[in-house]
N, C-alpha and C positions, 0 to 999 in steps of 0.2 A: 504494499499499499504506499502511496505517496501523498504528500500534502503540498499545499502551495508555498510552503516556507522552505522547500528543499529537503524535508525530512522523509525517511523511508523506514518501514517496518515490515518484516515478514511474519505472517501468521502461518504456522505449521498446523494443518488440519488433518484430522482423521475422520472421514466421512463413514456413515453407516451404509448399508446395502442400497438405500434409496438416494444416496448422495447428500445427506444432511449432516450438518455439524454445528457445534456450539463453540464460541470463543469469547473470552472476556475482552472488552475493549482496552487496549494498552497503548493507544497512539493518538495524538492530537491530529484531528483531520479538519474539523470545521470550527470557525470562530464562534459558532453559536451552540456548540455542544461540548460539555466537558469530557474528560477521559474517565468515564465511568459507565457502567452498564455492560450489556453483552450483545453479541451478534448471534443471530440464528441465521444459518446459511443453507441454501438449497443449491447444490452444485452437482447435479447429476451428470454422469458421463454423457456427452452429446451423441445422438445418433444422427438423424437427418436435421434435427432442430436443436438450437442452443437455447436453454432457458434457465438463467441464473438469477437468484434472488438473494439479497443480503438485507436483513431486518435488524435495526439497532433498537433494543429495548433499554430505555433509560429510566432509572428510578425517578418517580415523580412526574414523568411525562404523561400527558393524556393520551398521546398516540405515539406508536413507534415510527421511526424513520425507515423508509423502504426504498431500496434501489433495485432496479431490474435491468437485466440485458437480455434481449431476445434476438434471435437471428437464425438463419438457415445455413447449413453447411454447403459450401461450394468448393470445387477444386481450384486451387490457386496455381498460378504460373507467374513468371516475372512479367510477362505481358499483361495478365489480368490485374496484377497489383499496380503496375505502371498506369494502366488504363484508369483504375479507380482514383489514383493519386491525381491524374490530370483532370478527371471529371469533377473531383471534389477537393481541390487544393487547399480550401479554407476550412475544411472539417475540423481539424484540431483547434484552430483559433476560434471557431464558432462555438465549440464545446466549452473552451475556457471562458469566452465572453458570456455564455449563458449562465455558467456557474456564478460569475461575478455579478451579473444582473440580478440573479436570484438572491445573492447575499445582500446586495444594496437594497433590495425590496424588503428583506427581513429587517435589516438595520433601520430603514425608514419607518417600519411598523413598530419599532421600539423593542425588538427582540434583543435580550441582553447579550452582550459580547463576552466570551470567555477568552482572555488574552493568552497568547502563545507564551509558554514558559511559566505560567502561574500554576500549572499542575505539577504535582511532585514526581509523577512517574513517566515523564517525557524521555524519549530516547533520542 
């Protein structure tokens, strides 16, 4: 996992037969969420379709934070990857811009900010 401050943390997971796992949150990711709570992950081995879900359950939160990735398996070649890069050259920048826009919206609505480095167990 990476955060916008250049930090990285690896979670080593053991999934059950259905691709599910639990992990305690140990890494600062969002300025709006402290380093506490736990993740419930659904990471099944993809067949034709990819369907990953990460749910953060935080003590005292009304609702968990949920992130999903969906997709379909396609064969890749240098040509197909180059074609995607040429067709969607701004995709990484657009993703980063959307994350920052969402953060600005949360901040404008008064969601409290948890400062980086104020948590005791940062790596």
